[in-house]
Structures are given as C-alpha cells and as structure tokens.
SERO-4910 file (N, C-alpha, C, O; in steps of 0.05 Angstrom, whole numbers):
BEGIN
 pado doro    nc1    nc2    nc3   cac1   cac2   cac3    cc1    cc2    cc3    oc1    oc2    oc3
  Met    A    -62   -439    285    -83   -458    276    -72   -478    257    -79   -502    258
  Ala    A    -54   -469    238    -43   -488    219    -26   -509    233    -25   -532    224
  Gln    A    -12   -501    254      5   -520    269    -12   -540    283     -5   -564    284
  Lys    A    -35   -532    295    -52   -550    310    -69   -568    291    -76   -590    299
  Thr    A    -75   -558    267    -91   -574    249    -75   -579    223    -58   -597    222
  Ser    A    -81   -563    203    -66   -564    177    -71   -538    162    -91   -524    167
  Trp    A    -53   -532    143    -57   -507    128    -81   -509    110    -94   -489    104
  Gln    A    -88   -534    102   -112   -537     85   -137   -529    100   -155   -516     89
  Phe    A   -138   -536    126   -162   -528    142   -163   -498    145   -185   -486    144
  Val    A   -140   -485    148   -140   -456    151   -150   -442    126   -165   -423    127
  Val    A   -141   -453    102   -150   -442     77   -181   -446     74   -195   -428     64
  Gln    A   -190   -469     82   -219   -474     80   -235   -455     98   -256   -446     91
  Leu    A   -223   -449    122   -236   -431    140   -238   -403    129   -258   -389    130
  Ile    A   -216   -394    117   -215   -367    105   -235   -366     82   -249   -346     78
  Ser    A   -237   -387     66   -256   -388     44   -284   -387     54   -302   -374     42
  Leu    A   -289   -399     77   -316   -399     89   -323   -370     97   -346   -361     94
  Ile    A   -304   -356    108   -309   -328    117   -315   -311     92   -333   -294     93
  Ala    A   -301   -316     70   -306   -301     46   -334   -307     35   -348   -289     25
  Leu    A   -343   -332     37   -369   -340     28   -391   -327     45   -411   -318     35
  Ile    A   -387   -327     71   -406   -314     89   -408   -284     83   -430   -273     82
  Thr    A   -385   -271     78   -385   -243     71   -401   -238     45   -417   -219     43
  Phe    A   -398   -256     26   -413   -253      0   -443   -256      5   -458   -241     -7
  Ile    A   -451   -275     21   -479   -279     27   -491   -255     41   -513   -246     35
  Val    A   -476   -244     61   -485   -221     76   -488   -197     58   -506   -180     61
  Trp    A   -471   -195     38   -471   -171     20   -493   -173     -1   -502   -152    -11
  Leu    A   -502   -197     -8   -521   -200    -30   -546   -182    -29   -553   -172    -50
  Pro    A   -558   -178     -6   -582   -161     -5   -577   -132    -15   -595   -119    -24
  Asn    A   -552   -123    -15   -546    -96    -24   -547    -93    -54   -546    -71    -64
  Val    A   -548   -115    -68   -549   -114    -97   -574    -98   -107   -573    -85   -128
  Arg    A   -595   -100    -91   -620    -85   -100   -616    -55   -100   -632    -41   -113
  Phe    A   -595    -45    -87   -590    -16    -88   -572     -8   -111   -565     15   -114
  Asn    A   -563    -28   -127   -545    -22   -150   -561    -12   -174   -566    -26   -193
  Arg    A   -569     14   -172   -585     26   -194   -570     49   -206   -556     64   -191
  Arg    A   -573     53   -231   -561     76   -245   -581     99   -246   -605     95   -246
  Asp    A   -570    123   -246   -587    146   -249   -599    145   -277   -585    138   -297
  Lys    A   -624    153   -280   -637    152   -306   -626    173   -325   -624    169   -349
  Val    A   -618    196   -313   -607    218   -329   -578    222   -321   -572    229   -298
  Ile    A   -560    219   -339   -532    223   -334   -523    248   -349   -524    249   -373
  Thr    A   -516    268   -334   -507    294   -346   -478    292   -353   -461    288   -336
  Ala    A   -473    296   -378   -445    295   -388   -431    322   -382   -444    343   -385
  Ser    A   -407    321   -373   -392    346   -368   -365    343   -381   -354    322   -384
  Lys    A   -354    366   -388   -329    367   -402   -306    365   -382   -304    382   -364
  Thr    A   -290    344   -384   -267    341   -366   -243    336   -383   -243    319   -401
  Ala    A   -221    350   -377   -196    345   -391   -187    317   -388   -191    305   -366
  Ser    A   -175    305   -408   -166    278   -407   -145    274   -385   -125    288   -385
  Val    A   -150    256   -368   -132    251   -346   -105    239   -356    -85    243   -343
  Trp    A   -106    226   -379    -82    213   -390    -63    234   -401    -39    227   -405
  Gln    A    -72    258   -406    -55    279   -416    -46    299   -395    -33    319   -400
  Asn    A    -52    292   -370    -46    310   -347    -21    300   -334    -20    278   -323
  Lys    A      0    317   -333     26    309   -322     23    303   -292     35    284   -282
  Thr    A      8    320   -278      5    316   -249     -9    290   -243     -2    276   -223
  Ala    A    -28    282   -260    -42    257   -256    -23    233   -258    -26    213   -244
  Trp    A     -3    236   -276     17    214   -279     35    212   -254     42    190   -246
  Phe    A     41    235   -243     57    235   -218     40    222   -196     51    207   -179
  Met    A     14    227   -196     -4    214   -176     -5    184   -180     -5    169   -161
  Leu    A     -5    176   -206     -5    148   -212     20    134   -202     18    113   -189
  Phe    A     43    146   -206     68    134   -197     71    135   -167     82    117   -155
  Tyr    A     60    156   -155     60    157   -125     44    134   -114     53    120    -96
  Phe    A     20    130   -125      4    108   -115     16     80   -122     17     63   -105
  Gly    A     24     77   -147     34     51   -156     59     42   -142     61     19   -134
  Leu    A     78     60   -139    104     53   -126    100     49    -96    114     32    -84
  Ala    A     83     65    -84     77     61    -55     64     34    -51     70     20    -32
  Ser    A     46     27    -69     33      0    -68     53    -22    -72     51    -43    -60
  Leu    A     72    -17    -90     93    -37    -95    108    -44    -69    114    -67    -64
  Ile    A    115    -23    -54    129    -27    -28    112    -43     -9    121    -62      4
  Phe    A     86    -35     -7     68    -49     11     66    -79      5     69    -95     23
  Tyr    A     60    -85    -20     56   -113    -27     82   -129    -27     82   -153    -22
  Thr    A    105   -116    -32    130   -130    -30    136   -138     -1    146   -160      4
  Leu    A    130   -120     17    135   -126     46    115   -147     55    123   -165     71
  Val    A     90   -146     47     71   -167     54     81   -194     45     78   -214     59
  Ala    A     92   -195     21    101   -220     10    126   -231     22    129   -255     26
  Trp    A    145   -213     29    172   -223     35    182   -218     64    202   -229     72
  Leu    A    168   -201     79    177   -197    107    179   -223    123    199   -226    137
  Pro    A    160   -241    122    163   -266    137    187   -282    128    201   -293    144
  Thr    A    193   -283    101    216   -297     91    242   -284    101    261   -298    107
  Met    A    242   -258    102    266   -244    112    271   -251    141    294   -254    150
  Ala    A    249   -253    156    252   -260    184    262   -288    188    279   -294    205
  Ile    A    252   -306    171    262   -334    172    291   -336    165    306   -351    177
  Ala    A    299   -320    145    328   -319    137    345   -309    159    369   -315    160
  Ala    A    334   -293    178    349   -282    200    349   -302    224    359   -295    246
  Gly    A    338   -325    220    338   -346    241    314   -348    258    313   -363    277
  Ile    A    293   -333    251    267   -334    265    250   -357    255    250   -362    231
  Ser    A    237   -371    272    221   -394    264    198   -386    246    189   -363    246
  Ala    A    189   -404    229    167   -399    210    141   -391    225    127   -373    216
  Asn    A    136   -404    247    112   -397    263    113   -368    273     94   -354    271
  Thr    A    136   -361    284    140   -334    295    139   -313    272    128   -292    276
  Ala    A    150   -320    249    150   -302    226    121   -297    217    115   -275    209
  Ser    A    105   -317    218     76   -314    210     62   -295    230     45   -280    223
  Leu    A     69   -298    256     57   -280    276     67   -251    272     52   -232    276
  Leu    A     92   -248    264    102   -221    258     88   -209    234     83   -185    233
  Ala    A     81   -226    214     65   -217    191     38   -207    200     28   -187    190
  Gly    A     26   -221    219      1   -212    230      4   -185    245    -14   -168    245
  Leu    A     27   -182    259     32   -157    273     35   -134    254     26   -112    259
  Phe    A     47   -139    231     50   -119    209     22   -109    201     17    -85    198
  Gln    A      4   -128    196    -23   -121    188    -38   -106    210    -53    -87    205
  Leu    A    -35   -115    234    -48   -103    257    -39    -74    261    -54    -56    267
  Ala    A    -13    -70    258     -1    -43    261    -11    -24    240    -10      1    244
  Ser    A    -20    -34    218    -30    -16    196    -57     -4    202    -65     15    188
  Val    A    -71    -14    221    -99     -5    227    -99     24    236   -115     40    225
  Pro    A    -84     32    256    -86     60    266    -82     81    245    -98    100    243
  Thr    A    -60     79    230    -55    100    210    -74     99    186    -78    119    173
  Ser    A    -86     75    181   -106     73    160   -130     90    167   -143    101    149
  Phe    A   -137     93    192   -159    109    201   -150    139    205   -165    157    198
  Leu    A   -126    142    215   -117    169    223   -109    186    199   -116    210    198
  Met    A    -94    174    180    -83    190    158   -105    204    141   -101    228    135
  Pro    A   -127    191    134   -147    206    118   -158    230    133   -164    250    121
  Ile    A   -161    228    160   -171    250    176   -152    273    175   -160    296    171
  Leu    A   -126    267    179   -105    288    178   -103    300    150   -100    324    147
  Ala    A   -106    284    129   -104    294    102   -126    314     96   -121    334     82
  Val    A   -150    308    105   -173    326    100   -170    352    115   -177    373    104
  Arg    A   -158    351    138   -156    375    155   -131    392    148   -128    414    158
  Thr    A   -113    381    132    -88    394    125    -89    405     97    -96    391     78
  His    A    -83    431     94    -84    443     68    -61    433     50    -64    426     27
  Asn    A    -37    433     62    -13    424     48     -4    397     60      4    396     84
  Arg    A     -6    376     45     -1    349     55     28    339     51     34    316     54
  Thr    A     46    358     43     74    350     38     87    338     63    101    318     61
  Arg    A     81    350     86     93    340    111     84    312    116     99    295    125
  Leu    A     58    306    111     48    279    115     61    259     97     68    237    105
  Ile    A     65    267     72     78    250     52    107    243     61    115    220     59
  Val    A    121    263     70    149    260     78    151    243    103    168    225    105
  Ile    A    135    249    123    136    234    148    131    204    144    146    187    154
  Ala    A    110    198    128    104    170    122    127    156    107    134    133    112
  Ala    A    139    171     88    161    160     72    186    155     89    199    135     87
  Val    A    192    175    106    216    172    123    213    148    142    232    133    147
  Ala    A    189    145    153    184    122    171    188     95    156    199     76    167
  Thr    A    179     95    130    184     71    114    213     66    109    223     44    110
  Leu    A    228     88    103    257     86     99    271     75    124    289     58    122
  Val    A    262     85    147    274     75    173    270     45    176    288     31    184
  Gly    A    246     36    169    240      7    172    257     -9    153    267    -31    160
  Ile    A    261      0    128    277    -15    109    306    -15    117    319    -36    115
  Val    A    316      8    125    344      9    134    348    -10    158    369    -23    160
  Ala    A    329    -11    176    331    -29    199    333    -58    190    346    -74    203
  Leu    A    320    -65    168    322    -93    157    350    -99    148    358   -122    148
  Met    A    366    -79    141    393    -83    131    413    -87    153    436    -95    148
  Ile    A    405    -81    178    423    -85    201    420   -114    211    398   -123    217
  Pro    A    442   -129    212    441   -157    219    436   -163    249    454   -173    263
  Ile    A    413   -156    258    405   -162    286    383   -184    284    361   -179    274
  His    A    390   -207    294    372   -230    292    357   -234    318    362   -252    334
  Ser    A    337   -217    322    322   -217    347    292   -215    340    284   -199    323
  Val    A    276   -230    354    247   -229    350    236   -202    357    219   -191    342
  Ile    A    245   -191    379    236   -164    388    243   -143    367    227   -126    361
  Tyr    A    268   -145    357    277   -127    336    259   -128    312    251   -107    301
  Phe    A    253   -152    303    236   -155    279    207   -147    285    193   -138    267
  Ala    A    199   -150    309    172   -141    317    170   -110    314    150   -100    304
  Ile    A    191    -97    323    192    -67    321    192    -59    292    178    -40    284
  Ile    A    207    -73    275    208    -67    247    181    -71    234    172    -54    218
  Asn    A    167    -92    240    141    -98    229    120    -76    238    103    -68    222
  Ile    A    123    -67    262    105    -46    272    110    -20    256     91     -7    247
  Ile    A    135    -12    254    142     12    240    133     11    211    121     30    201
  Leu    A    139    -11    197    132    -13    169    102    -16    165     91     -6    146
  Gly    A     88    -29    184     59    -30    183     46     -3    185     28      4    169
  Leu    A     55     13    205     45     40    208     51     57    184     34     72    174
  Ala    A     76     56    174     85     74    153     72     68    126     63     86    113
  Thr    A     72     42    118     61     36     92     31     40     91     21     49     70
  Ala    A     17     35    113    -11     40    113    -17     70    112    -37     78    101
  Ala    A      0     86    125     -3    115    124     -1    125     96    -18    141     87
  Thr    A     19    116     81     22    125     53     -1    114     36    -11    129     19
  Phe    A     -8     89     39    -29     78     22    -56     92     26    -69     99      7
  Ser    A    -63     96     52    -89    110     57    -88    139     48   -108    150     40
  Leu    A    -64    152     50    -61    179     40    -65    181     10    -79    199      1
  Thr    A    -54    162     -5    -57    163    -34    -87    159    -41    -97    172    -59
  Met    A   -100    141    -28   -128    136    -34   -145    161    -27   -164    167    -42
  Thr    A   -139    175     -6   -153    199      2   -148    222    -18   -166    238    -23
  Met    A   -124    223    -28   -117    245    -46   -132    244    -73   -135    264    -86
  Phe    A   -142    221    -80   -158    219   -105   -182    238   -104   -188    252   -123
  Gly    A   -194    240    -80   -217    258    -77   -209    286    -71   -222    305    -79
  Leu    A   -187    289    -56   -178    316    -48   -166    332    -71   -166    356    -70
  Lys    A   -155    318    -90   -141    332   -112   -160    336   -136   -151    346   -157
  Thr    A   -185    330   -133   -205    334   -155   -229    350   -145   -233    352   -121
  Lys    A   -243    362   -164   -266    379   -157   -293    366   -160   -312    375   -147
  Thr    A   -295    346   -177   -321    334   -182   -319    303   -180   -297    292   -182
  Pro    A   -341    290   -176   -341    260   -175   -330    248   -201   -317    227   -200
  Glu    A   -336    261   -223   -326    251   -249   -295    252   -250   -282    233   -259
  Gln    A   -284    274   -241   -255    277   -240   -243    256   -221   -222    244   -228
  Thr    A   -255    252   -199   -245    233   -179   -245    205   -191   -226    189   -188
  Arg    A   -267    198   -205   -270    172   -218   -248    168   -239   -235    147   -240
  Asn    A   -243    189   -256   -223    187   -277   -195    184   -265   -179    167   -275
  Leu    A   -189    200   -245   -162    199   -233   -158    173   -219   -137    160   -222
  Ser    A   -177    164   -203   -175    139   -188   -173    116   -207   -157     97   -203
  Gly    A   -189    116   -228   -188     94   -248   -162     92   -262   -151     70   -265
  Met    A   -151    114   -270   -125    115   -283   -103    105   -264    -87     87   -270
  Ala    A   -102    117   -240    -80    111   -221    -81     82   -212    -60     69   -209
  Gln    A   -105     72   -206   -107     45   -196   -103     23   -217    -91      2   -212
  Ser    A   -113     29   -241   -110      9   -263    -81      4   -270    -72    -19   -271
  Ile    A    -66     25   -273    -37     22   -280    -21     18   -254     -1      4   -254
  Gly    A    -29     31   -233    -14     30   -208    -12      2   -197     10     -6   -187
  Tyr    A    -33    -13   -198    -32    -41   -187    -15    -59   -205     -3    -78   -195
  Leu    A    -14    -53   -231      4    -68   -248     33    -63   -240     49    -81   -240
  Ile    A     39    -38   -234     66    -31   -225     71    -45   -198     93    -56   -194
  Ala    A     52    -45   -180     55    -57   -154     60    -87   -156     75    -98   -140
  Ala    A     48   -100   -176     51   -129   -180     80   -137   -187     88   -159   -182
  Val    A     95   -118   -197    123   -124   -205    140   -126   -180    160   -141   -180
  Gly    A    133   -112   -158    149   -111   -135    157   -138   -123    181   -144   -120
  Pro    A    137   -154   -114    145   -180   -102    161   -198   -121    179   -212   -111
  Val    A    154   -198   -147    168   -215   -166    197   -206   -169    216   -222   -168
  Leu    A    201   -180   -173    228   -169   -178    245   -171   -153    268   -178   -154
  Thr    A    233   -167   -130    248   -169   -104    257   -198   -100    280   -202    -92
  Gly    A    240   -217   -106    247   -245   -103    269   -252   -123    287   -268   -117
  Ala    A    267   -242   -147    287   -247   -168    315   -236   -160    335   -249   -164
  Leu    A    315   -212   -148    340   -200   -139    353   -217   -117    377   -221   -117
  Gln    A    336   -227   -100    347   -244    -78    358   -270    -89    379   -280    -80
  Asn    A    345   -282   -109    355   -306   -121    381   -302   -136    399   -319   -135
  Met    A    384   -279   -149    409   -274   -164    432   -268   -146    455   -276   -151
  Thr    A    427   -253   -124    449   -245   -106    452   -262    -81    472   -260    -67
  His    A    431   -278    -76    431   -295    -52    433   -278    -26    445   -286     -6
  Ser    A    422   -254    -28    423   -235     -5    399   -217     -8    390   -210    -30
  Trp    A    388   -208     15    366   -190     15    375   -161     13    358   -143     11
  Leu    A    401   -156     14    411   -129     14    404   -115    -12    395    -91    -12
  Thr    A    407   -128    -35    400   -116    -61    370   -109    -62    363    -88    -72
  Ser    A    354   -127    -51    325   -122    -51    318    -98    -33    301    -81    -40
  Asp    A    332    -96    -11    328    -73      7    336    -47     -6    322    -27     -3
  Leu    A    358    -47    -20    367    -23    -34    347    -15    -56    342      8    -60
  Phe    A    337    -35    -69    316    -30    -90    292    -17    -77    281      3    -89
  Met    A    283    -26    -54    260    -14    -41    266     14    -32    248     32    -33
  Leu    A    290     19    -22    298     46    -14    296     65    -38    286     88    -35
  Ala    A    305     57    -61    304     74    -85    275     79    -93    268    102   -100
  Val    A    258     59    -91    230     63    -98    216     82    -79    200     99    -88
  Ile    A    223     80    -54    211     98    -34    218    127    -40    201    145    -39
  Ile    A    243    132    -46    252    159    -53    238    170    -78    229    193    -78
  Ile    A    234    152    -98    221    161   -122    192    167   -117    182    188   -126
  Phe    A    177    150   -103    149    156    -99    145    180    -80    124    194    -82
  Thr    A    164    185    -62    162    209    -46    164    235    -62    149    254    -58
  Ile    A    183    235    -81    186    257    -99    160    261   -116    151    284   -119
  Cys    A    149    239   -125    124    241   -141    101    253   -124     86    269   -134
  Gly    A    100    244    -99     79    255    -81     82    284    -76     62    299    -75
  Ile    A    107    293    -71    112    321    -66    105    338    -91     94    360    -88
  Ile    A    111    328   -115    104    343   -139     74    345   -142     64    366   -150
  Cys    A     60    324   -136     30    324   -137     19    346   -118      0    360   -125
  Glu    A     31    349    -95     21    367    -75     27    396    -81     16    414    -68
  Lys    A     44    401   -101     49    429   -109     25    442   -121     23    467   -121
  Arg    A      7    426   -132    -18    437   -143    -41    429   -125    -43    406   -117
  Glu    A    -59    448   -120    -82    442   -102   -100    421   -115   -110    403   -102
  Phe    A   -105    424   -141   -122    405   -156   -107    395   -181    -91    409   -193
  Ile    A   -113    370   -188   -101    359   -212   -111    374   -237    -95    379   -255
  Phe    A   -137    380   -237   -149    394   -260   -155    422   -251   -172    426   -233
  Asp    A   -143    442   -263   -148    470   -257   -171    481   -275   -178    504   -273
***
C-alpha cells in the first residue's frame, strides 16, 4: 500500500483503525465498576520473593528478544540483499506466524503440570532461528523460513509467560501482584533490546555481535523459566 500511495497514507489508515476501535470500545466503559466491598487479604510481598524475580526476568528477557526481532528483522533482511518491500512482507509473515502458538501455548500450559518441556522447546526453536540468521544465505525463501520459525517460537514463549502469571498463583490478588511486578519492570528490560542491538551493530558494523547477544539472552531467560517451574506456585 505504501508503494502504491505513500507511507503517510498508510499511517493515517492505521490511525483510523485505532480510532474506530476506540469508538467501538467506548460503550464498555459503563461496566467499569468497582466492588463496593473489597476484602483485604494477607499476601507476602512479591518484591521479596526470589521466584517472582526469576519470573520477572523470564518475562522481561523473552520480551526483549521479541521486540528486538520485530524492530530489526526487516533491516537484517535488507542487509542480506533483500528488497525493502520484500523485507516488510517478511515482517508481516513473522507476525502472522505468531498467531498459532499464541492460541496453542496457553492451552498446552493449562493442561500440563510441569511446563519445563514447553519452556525448553520454545527456547530451542528461538535459538535455531537466531543461529540461522548467522548463516550467510541471502535468499528470500530462507529468510521466510527464519521469520516463520522465530514468529512461532517467540509467540510461544511470550504467551507462555503471560499464562504462567495465573498458573503460578493461587488468588486473583497474587496474580495481580505478580503480573504487575513482572510487566512493569519486564517491559523496561525489553525496551533496552532494540536500542542495544542497534548500538552493537553500529559499533561492529555487523549483525553477528547482535545475534550473539540475543543467543546469550535466550539462554538466560530459559534458565530463569526452568527455575520458576521448579515450584508449583510462586507463593507457598
């Protein structure tokens, strides 16, 4: 669409969709009511819970990888000689590939008592995708396969982390506290990813250093996820 018209028109169109969504959602505001009686319950501080911190880093570092790939995968494709238009289509393929595992992973997580295998499978798939980026094959089909693998893998980990907030807690209050802690700090961690990856590329003039950085982050968040899964609940 940007090629046929202009990128300004595409941005205006996206903004219009957001405006329509806002208007459609407005009637739901009337349901935004608080309970008249709020029962206070004693819950251990999530900030003093070691397992909660591992959950935070699992979520934050996994999100770092996701947003780094969203930001830089098209640029990596262009650097490999793929046209900007094709690179943008590959970015769309990455997002499209994330849909199946986004739906499937929460279902599997709920039905599985020990989710260590799910954590490892999703992480290994992400590792495979990053390693594939390091191989100098300049082919559209090759990059399409990479985008599909990484789309499936990163969405699997992201949806798993979001599901675990509820599965690792016993009450809505605990879920709220854990989710609030993990997401508030986790997204700050994730925001560092695209900036740091771009800085590494500028310093080394190569994507290899950035790829190695992402490999290290994947290994770290996998370890954090496995440690989280050693305990059935964050709060005993």
